[in-house]
ZAFI-449975 format. One record per atom (N, C-alpha, C): residue number from 0; residue in three letters; atom name; x, y, z. Coordinates in Angstrom, 2 decimals, always signed. Atoms other than C-alpha are relative to their C-alpha. Example, Ala and Ser with C-alpha at 12.3 -4.5 7.8 and 13.67 -1.06 7.14 Angstrom:
# ZAFI-449975
node resi:0 resn:ALA name:N east:+0.89 north:-1.19 up:+0.00
node resi:0 resn:ALA name:CA east:+12.30 north:-4.50 up:+7.80
node resi:0 resn:ALA name:C east:+0.90 north:+1.20 up:+0.00
node resi:1 resn:SER name:N east:-0.82 north:-1.19 up:-0.06
node resi:1 resn:SER name:CA east:+13.67 north:-1.06 up:+7.14
node resi:1 resn:SER name:C east:-0.77 north:+1.09 up:+0.73
# end
This chain:
# ZAFI-449975
node resi:0 resn:MET name:N east:+0.89 north:-1.17 up:+0.06
node resi:0 resn:MET name:CA east:+0.00 north:-0.01 up:-0.03
node resi:0 resn:MET name:C east:+0.88 north:+1.29 up:+0.03
node resi:1 resn:LYS name:N east:-0.80 north:-1.23 up:+0.13
node resi:1 resn:LYS name:CA east:+1.34 north:+3.45 up:-0.93
node resi:1 resn:LYS name:C east:+0.12 north:+0.71 up:+1.37
node resi:2 resn:GLY name:N east:-0.20 north:-0.74 up:-1.14
node resi:2 resn:GLY name:CA east:+2.81 north:+5.30 up:+1.97
node resi:2 resn:GLY name:C east:+0.15 north:-0.82 up:+1.29
node resi:3 resn:SER name:N east:-0.02 north:+1.00 up:-1.08
node resi:3 resn:SER name:CA east:+2.98 north:+2.20 up:+4.24
node resi:3 resn:SER name:C east:+1.40 north:-0.59 up:+0.13
node resi:4 resn:ASN name:N east:-1.29 north:+0.73 up:-0.24
node resi:4 resn:ASN name:CA east:+6.05 north:+0.68 up:+5.78
node resi:4 resn:ASN name:C east:-0.25 north:-1.37 up:+0.51
node resi:5 resn:TYR name:N east:+0.16 north:+1.39 up:-0.46
node resi:5 resn:TYR name:CA east:+6.24 north:-3.01 up:+6.15
node resi:5 resn:TYR name:C east:+1.29 north:-0.61 up:+0.60
node resi:6 resn:LEU name:N east:-1.13 north:+0.77 up:-0.57
node resi:6 resn:LEU name:CA east:+8.52 north:-5.09 up:+8.33
node resi:6 resn:LEU name:C east:-0.37 north:-1.48 up:-0.03
node resi:7 resn:TYR name:N east:+0.30 north:+1.46 up:+0.10
node resi:7 resn:TYR name:CA east:+8.80 north:-8.81 up:+7.85
node resi:7 resn:TYR name:C east:+1.25 north:-0.69 up:+0.55
node resi:8 resn:LEU name:N east:-1.05 north:+0.79 up:-0.63
node resi:8 resn:LEU name:CA east:+10.79 north:-11.59 up:+9.35
node resi:8 resn:LEU name:C east:-0.18 north:-1.48 up:-0.41
node resi:9 resn:GLY name:N east:+0.06 north:+1.47 up:+0.35
node resi:9 resn:GLY name:CA east:+11.65 north:-15.17 up:+8.26
node resi:9 resn:GLY name:C east:+1.04 north:-0.68 up:+0.86
node resi:10 resn:ALA name:N east:-0.93 north:+0.83 up:-0.77
node resi:10 resn:ALA name:CA east:+13.35 north:-17.80 up:+10.31
node resi:10 resn:ALA name:C east:-0.09 north:-1.39 up:-0.46
node resi:11 resn:GLU name:N east:-0.10 north:+1.42 up:+0.43
node resi:11 resn:GLU name:CA east:+14.62 north:-21.21 up:+9.30
node resi:11 resn:GLU name:C east:+0.62 north:-0.86 up:+1.21
node resi:12 resn:PHE name:N east:-0.46 north:+0.87 up:-1.05
node resi:12 resn:PHE name:CA east:+15.08 north:-23.99 up:+11.92
node resi:12 resn:PHE name:C east:+0.30 north:-1.35 up:-0.57
node resi:13 resn:GLY name:N east:-0.44 north:+1.17 up:+0.60
node resi:13 resn:GLY name:CA east:+17.06 north:-26.92 up:+10.65
node resi:13 resn:GLY name:C east:-0.48 north:-1.31 up:+0.79
node resi:14 resn:THR name:N east:+0.41 north:+1.29 up:-0.54
node resi:14 resn:THR name:CA east:+15.97 north:-30.58 up:+11.24
node resi:14 resn:THR name:C east:+1.12 north:-1.02 up:-0.14
node resi:15 resn:TYR name:N east:-0.92 north:+1.18 up:+0.26
node resi:15 resn:TYR name:CA east:+17.98 north:-33.35 up:+9.68
node resi:15 resn:TYR name:C east:+0.98 north:+0.47 up:-1.11
node resi:16 resn:SER name:N east:-0.99 north:-0.22 up:+1.15
node resi:16 resn:SER name:CA east:+20.87 north:-33.55 up:+7.12
node resi:16 resn:SER name:C east:-0.68 north:+0.16 up:-1.24
node resi:17 resn:VAL name:N east:+0.58 north:-0.27 up:+1.29
node resi:17 resn:VAL name:CA east:+20.24 north:-32.35 up:+3.65
node resi:17 resn:VAL name:C east:-0.15 north:-1.30 up:-0.76
node resi:18 resn:ILE name:N east:+0.05 north:+1.27 up:+0.70
node resi:18 resn:ILE name:CA east:+20.90 north:-35.95 up:+2.37
node resi:18 resn:ILE name:C east:-1.34 north:-0.71 up:+0.42
node resi:19 resn:ARG name:N east:+1.22 north:+0.68 up:-0.49
node resi:19 resn:ARG name:CA east:+18.09 north:-37.34 up:+4.60
node resi:19 resn:ARG name:C east:-1.24 north:+0.73 up:-0.43
node resi:20 resn:VAL name:N east:+1.11 north:-0.76 up:+0.51
node resi:20 resn:VAL name:CA east:+15.69 north:-34.54 up:+3.67
node resi:20 resn:VAL name:C east:-0.34 north:-0.22 up:-1.51
node resi:21 resn:LEU name:N east:+0.23 north:+0.17 up:+1.46
node resi:21 resn:LEU name:CA east:+16.28 north:-34.89 up:-0.04
node resi:21 resn:LEU name:C east:-0.44 north:-1.47 up:-0.26
node resi:22 resn:GLY name:N east:+0.38 north:+1.39 up:+0.08
node resi:22 resn:GLY name:CA east:+15.99 north:-38.68 up:+0.30
node resi:22 resn:GLY name:C east:-1.48 north:-0.22 up:+0.26
node resi:23 resn:ALA name:N east:+1.43 north:-0.08 up:-0.40
node resi:23 resn:ALA name:CA east:+12.60 north:-38.23 up:+2.03
node resi:23 resn:ALA name:C east:-0.88 north:+0.55 up:-1.06
node resi:24 resn:LEU name:N east:+0.85 north:-0.63 up:+1.12
node resi:24 resn:LEU name:CA east:+11.35 north:-35.87 up:-0.66
node resi:24 resn:LEU name:C east:-0.03 north:-0.91 up:-1.23
node resi:25 resn:ARG name:N east:+0.00 north:+0.85 up:+1.23
node resi:25 resn:ARG name:CA east:+12.43 north:-38.22 up:-3.45
node resi:25 resn:ARG name:C east:-0.89 north:-1.21 up:+0.30
node resi:26 resn:ARG name:N east:+0.86 north:+1.18 up:-0.31
node resi:26 resn:ARG name:CA east:+10.81 north:-41.30 up:-1.76
node resi:26 resn:ARG name:C east:-1.49 north:+0.30 up:+0.05
node resi:27 resn:GLU name:N east:+1.34 north:-0.36 up:-0.07
node resi:27 resn:GLU name:CA east:+7.61 north:-39.38 up:-1.12
node resi:27 resn:GLU name:C east:-0.56 north:+0.30 up:-1.36
node resi:28 resn:ASN name:N east:+0.42 north:-0.27 up:+1.37
node resi:28 resn:ASN name:CA east:+7.51 north:-38.18 up:-4.70
node resi:28 resn:ASN name:C east:-0.21 north:-1.27 up:-0.78
node resi:29 resn:GLN name:N east:+0.19 north:+1.24 up:+0.70
node resi:29 resn:GLN name:CA east:+8.06 north:-41.63 up:-6.00
node resi:29 resn:GLN name:C east:-1.18 north:-0.77 up:+0.43
node resi:30 resn:ALA name:N east:+1.14 north:+0.66 up:-0.50
node resi:30 resn:ALA name:CA east:+5.47 north:-43.13 up:-3.76
node resi:30 resn:ALA name:C east:-1.35 north:+0.64 up:-0.53
node resi:31 resn:TYR name:N east:+1.12 north:-0.75 up:+0.46
node resi:31 resn:TYR name:CA east:+3.01 north:-40.43 up:-4.82
node resi:31 resn:TYR name:C east:-0.38 north:-0.47 up:-1.44
node resi:32 resn:PHE name:N east:+0.30 north:+0.32 up:+1.43
node resi:32 resn:PHE name:CA east:+3.34 north:-41.34 up:-8.49
node resi:32 resn:PHE name:C east:-0.12 north:-1.53 up:-0.22
node resi:33 resn:TYR name:N east:-0.13 north:+1.48 up:+0.35
node resi:33 resn:TYR name:CA east:+3.94 north:-45.16 up:-8.33
node resi:33 resn:TYR name:C east:-0.62 north:-0.90 up:+0.99
node resi:34 resn:ALA name:N east:+0.59 north:+0.89 up:-1.10
node resi:34 resn:ALA name:CA east:+2.28 north:-46.51 up:-5.09
node resi:34 resn:ALA name:C east:-1.48 north:+0.42 up:+0.30
node resi:35 resn:ARG name:N east:+1.38 north:-0.29 up:-0.41
node resi:35 resn:ARG name:CA east:-1.31 north:-46.71 up:-3.95
node resi:35 resn:ARG name:C east:+0.00 north:+0.79 up:+1.26
node resi:36 resn:ASN name:N east:+0.06 north:-0.86 up:-1.31
node resi:36 resn:ASN name:CA east:-2.39 north:-44.22 up:-1.26
node resi:36 resn:ASN name:C east:-0.05 north:-0.84 up:+1.21
node resi:37 resn:ASN name:N east:+0.13 north:+0.72 up:-1.22
node resi:37 resn:ASN name:CA east:-3.02 north:-46.97 up:+1.16
node resi:37 resn:ASN name:C east:+1.18 north:-0.99 up:+0.20
node resi:38 resn:ALA name:N east:-1.15 north:+0.95 up:-0.02
node resi:38 resn:ALA name:CA east:+0.22 north:-48.94 up:+0.42
node resi:38 resn:ALA name:C east:+0.90 north:+0.42 up:+1.23
node resi:39 resn:ALA name:N east:-0.81 north:-0.20 up:-1.12
node resi:39 resn:ALA name:CA east:+2.60 north:-49.35 up:+3.37
node resi:39 resn:ALA name:C east:+1.19 north:+0.92 up:-0.37
node resi:40 resn:VAL name:N east:-1.23 north:-0.77 up:+0.43
node resi:40 resn:VAL name:CA east:+5.55 north:-47.87 up:+1.29
node resi:40 resn:VAL name:C east:-0.45 north:+1.52 up:-0.07
node resi:41 resn:TYR name:N east:+0.55 north:-1.35 up:+0.17
node resi:41 resn:TYR name:CA east:+3.40 north:-44.77 up:+0.64
node resi:41 resn:TYR name:C east:-0.07 north:+0.67 up:+1.35
node resi:42 resn:LYS name:N east:+0.19 north:-0.54 up:-1.37
node resi:42 resn:LYS name:CA east:+2.51 north:-44.29 up:+4.34
node resi:42 resn:LYS name:C east:+1.37 north:+0.24 up:+0.68
node resi:43 resn:ALA name:N east:-1.32 north:-0.13 up:-0.58
node resi:43 resn:ALA name:CA east:+6.09 north:-44.81 up:+5.35
node resi:43 resn:ALA name:C east:+0.72 north:+1.20 up:-0.53
node resi:44 resn:ALA name:N east:-0.67 north:-1.20 up:+0.60
node resi:44 resn:ALA name:CA east:+7.37 north:-42.15 up:+2.88
node resi:44 resn:ALA name:C east:-0.68 north:+1.27 up:+0.58
node resi:45 resn:GLN name:N east:+0.70 north:-1.21 up:-0.53
node resi:45 resn:GLN name:CA east:+4.71 north:-39.70 up:+4.15
node resi:45 resn:GLN name:C east:+0.50 north:+0.26 up:+1.40
node resi:46 resn:ALA name:N east:-0.41 north:-0.18 up:-1.43
node resi:46 resn:ALA name:CA east:+5.72 north:-40.39 up:+7.78
node resi:46 resn:ALA name:C east:+1.39 north:+0.54 up:+0.10
node resi:47 resn:GLU name:N east:-1.48 north:-0.51 up:+0.00
node resi:47 resn:GLU name:CA east:+9.47 north:-39.85 up:+6.98
node resi:47 resn:GLU name:C east:+0.10 north:+1.49 up:-0.37
node resi:48 resn:LEU name:N east:-0.05 north:-1.34 up:+0.44
node resi:48 resn:LEU name:CA east:+8.76 north:-36.66 up:+5.13
node resi:48 resn:LEU name:C east:-0.55 north:+0.94 up:+1.11
node resi:49 resn:LEU name:N east:+0.49 north:-0.83 up:-1.08
node resi:49 resn:LEU name:CA east:+6.67 north:-35.27 up:+8.05
node resi:49 resn:LEU name:C east:+1.02 north:+0.16 up:+1.07
node resi:50 resn:GLU name:N east:-1.06 north:-0.02 up:-1.05
node resi:50 resn:GLU name:CA east:+9.49 north:-36.25 up:+10.47
node resi:50 resn:GLU name:C east:+1.09 north:+0.99 up:-0.40
node resi:51 resn:CYS name:N east:-1.12 north:-0.85 up:+0.48
node resi:51 resn:CYS name:CA east:+12.01 north:-34.36 up:+8.27
node resi:51 resn:CYS name:C east:-0.33 north:+1.44 up:+0.09
node resi:52 resn:PHE name:N east:+0.38 north:-1.42 up:-0.06
node resi:52 resn:PHE name:CA east:+10.05 north:-31.12 up:+8.36
node resi:52 resn:PHE name:C east:-0.62 north:+0.34 up:+1.26
node resi:53 resn:CYS name:N east:+0.60 north:-0.28 up:-1.30
node resi:53 resn:CYS name:CA east:+8.37 north:-31.44 up:+11.79
node resi:53 resn:CYS name:C east:+0.31 north:-1.19 up:+0.95
node resi:54 resn:PRO name:N east:-0.49 north:+1.11 up:-0.81
node resi:54 resn:PRO name:CA east:+10.43 north:-33.68 up:+14.01
node resi:54 resn:PRO name:C east:-0.89 north:-0.16 up:+1.29
node resi:55 resn:ALA name:N east:+0.78 north:+0.30 up:-1.23
node resi:55 resn:ALA name:CA east:+8.53 north:-35.39 up:+16.88
node resi:55 resn:ALA name:C east:+0.75 north:+0.15 up:+1.24
node resi:56 resn:SER name:N east:-0.76 north:-0.22 up:-1.10
node resi:56 resn:SER name:CA east:+11.37 north:-34.78 up:+19.25
node resi:56 resn:SER name:C east:-0.42 north:+1.13 up:+0.89
node resi:57 resn:SER name:N east:+0.42 north:-1.06 up:-0.86
node resi:57 resn:SER name:CA east:+10.14 north:-32.77 up:+22.26
node resi:57 resn:SER name:C east:+1.17 north:+0.96 up:+0.29
node resi:58 resn:SER name:N east:-1.14 north:-0.83 up:-0.31
node resi:58 resn:SER name:CA east:+13.63 north:-31.43 up:+22.91
node resi:58 resn:SER name:C east:+0.24 north:+0.92 up:-1.26
node resi:59 resn:TRP name:N east:-0.07 north:-0.93 up:+1.30
node resi:59 resn:TRP name:CA east:+13.85 north:-30.16 up:+19.20
node resi:59 resn:TRP name:C east:-1.05 north:+1.07 up:+0.02
node resi:60 resn:ARG name:N east:+1.13 north:-1.03 up:+0.02
node resi:60 resn:ARG name:CA east:+10.45 north:-28.50 up:+19.48
node resi:60 resn:ARG name:C east:+0.21 north:+1.02 up:+1.05
node resi:61 resn:GLU name:N east:-0.14 north:-0.98 up:-1.06
node resi:61 resn:GLU name:CA east:+11.26 north:-26.84 up:+22.80
node resi:61 resn:GLU name:C east:+1.13 north:+0.95 up:-0.39
node resi:62 resn:SER name:N east:-1.08 north:-0.84 up:+0.39
node resi:62 resn:SER name:CA east:+14.59 north:-25.58 up:+21.44
node resi:62 resn:SER name:C east:-0.50 north:+0.97 up:-1.08
node resi:63 resn:VAL name:N east:+0.49 north:-0.84 up:+1.04
node resi:63 resn:VAL name:CA east:+12.86 north:-24.16 up:+18.34
node resi:63 resn:VAL name:C east:-1.00 north:+1.13 up:+0.59
node resi:64 resn:LEU name:N east:+0.83 north:-0.97 up:-0.57
node resi:64 resn:LEU name:CA east:+10.25 north:-22.42 up:+20.49
node resi:64 resn:LEU name:C east:+0.78 north:+1.02 up:+0.79
node resi:65 resn:GLU name:N east:-0.87 north:-0.95 up:-0.68
node resi:65 resn:GLU name:CA east:+12.98 north:-20.87 up:+22.66
node resi:65 resn:GLU name:C east:+0.71 north:+0.92 up:-0.95
node resi:66 resn:GLN name:N east:-0.71 north:-0.72 up:+1.07
node resi:66 resn:GLN name:CA east:+14.95 north:-19.76 up:+19.62
node resi:66 resn:GLN name:C east:-0.97 north:+1.01 up:-0.68
node resi:67 resn:GLY name:N east:+0.96 north:-0.84 up:+0.68
node resi:67 resn:GLY name:CA east:+11.83 north:-18.38 up:+17.97
node resi:67 resn:GLY name:C east:-0.48 north:+1.22 up:+0.85
node resi:68 resn:MET name:N east:+0.37 north:-1.04 up:-0.91
node resi:68 resn:MET name:CA east:+10.79 north:-16.41 up:+21.10
node resi:68 resn:MET name:C east:+1.18 north:+1.06 up:+0.07
node resi:69 resn:THR name:N east:-1.13 north:-0.86 up:-0.17
node resi:69 resn:THR name:CA east:+14.29 north:-14.95 up:+21.28
node resi:69 resn:THR name:C east:+0.01 north:+0.91 up:-1.26
node resi:70 resn:ILE name:N east:+0.03 north:-0.67 up:+1.28
node resi:70 resn:ILE name:CA east:+14.06 north:-13.89 up:+17.57
node resi:70 resn:ILE name:C east:-1.14 north:+1.10 up:+0.04
node resi:71 resn:ILE name:N east:+1.21 north:-0.93 up:-0.03
node resi:71 resn:ILE name:CA east:+10.62 north:-12.31 up:+18.16
node resi:71 resn:ILE name:C east:+0.27 north:+1.20 up:+0.90
node resi:72 resn:LYS name:N east:-0.38 north:-1.06 up:-1.00
node resi:72 resn:LYS name:CA east:+11.88 north:-10.37 up:+21.23
node resi:72 resn:LYS name:C east:+1.08 north:+1.02 up:-0.61
node resi:73 resn:GLN name:N east:-0.95 north:-0.80 up:+0.62
node resi:73 resn:GLN name:CA east:+14.88 north:-9.12 up:+19.23
node resi:73 resn:GLN name:C east:-0.57 north:+0.86 up:-1.05
node resi:74 resn:ALA name:N east:+0.65 north:-0.74 up:+1.10
node resi:74 resn:ALA name:CA east:+12.74 north:-8.12 up:+16.30
node resi:74 resn:ALA name:C east:-0.89 north:+1.11 up:+0.54
node resi:75 resn:HIS name:N east:+0.84 north:-0.98 up:-0.60
node resi:75 resn:HIS name:CA east:+10.32 north:-6.30 up:+18.57
node resi:75 resn:HIS name:C east:+0.82 north:+1.13 up:+0.48
node resi:76 resn:LYS name:N east:-0.83 north:-0.99 up:-0.48
node resi:76 resn:LYS name:CA east:+13.08 north:-4.46 up:+20.24
node resi:76 resn:LYS name:C east:+0.60 north:+0.92 up:-1.10
node resi:77 resn:ALA name:N east:-0.55 north:-0.76 up:+1.15
node resi:77 resn:ALA name:CA east:+14.60 north:-3.44 up:+16.92
node resi:77 resn:ALA name:C east:-1.03 north:+0.79 up:-0.68
node resi:78 resn:ALA name:N east:+1.13 north:-0.80 up:+0.66
node resi:78 resn:ALA name:CA east:+11.27 north:-2.40 up:+15.49
node resi:78 resn:ALA name:C east:-0.48 north:+1.17 up:+0.82
node resi:79 resn:SER name:N east:+0.44 north:-1.20 up:-0.90
node resi:79 resn:SER name:CA east:+10.47 north:-0.26 up:+18.52
node resi:79 resn:SER name:C east:+0.88 north:+1.15 up:-0.14
node resi:80 resn:GLY name:N east:-0.94 north:-1.12 up:+0.22
node resi:80 resn:GLY name:CA east:+13.60 north:+1.78 up:+17.87
node resi:80 resn:GLY name:C east:-0.31 north:+0.64 up:-1.37
node resi:81 resn:LEU name:N east:+0.28 north:-0.70 up:+1.30
node resi:81 resn:LEU name:CA east:+12.25 north:+2.57 up:+14.35
node resi:81 resn:LEU name:C east:-1.19 north:+0.88 up:+0.08
node resi:82 resn:ALA name:N east:+1.18 north:-0.74 up:-0.08
node resi:82 resn:ALA name:CA east:+9.04 north:+4.13 up:+15.53
node resi:82 resn:ALA name:C east:+0.25 north:+1.41 up:+0.26
# end
């Protein structure tokens, strides 16, 4: 919008190695095109892909929440100085 100032923020929190994530993406893509939706291989590929992007580890999730809150507080502090 004309005359408006926008501030934005993006944060990336890593999960697993790039090799594991790429492998999971490839297996899920292959299962999507060549396996039935209810096949065990398709369900396993989906589960691995979910784990790669949203790990079930409670310690990982807690760490990401702590890091995220730190980023938000730092961004708020920086943005307050711009007003």
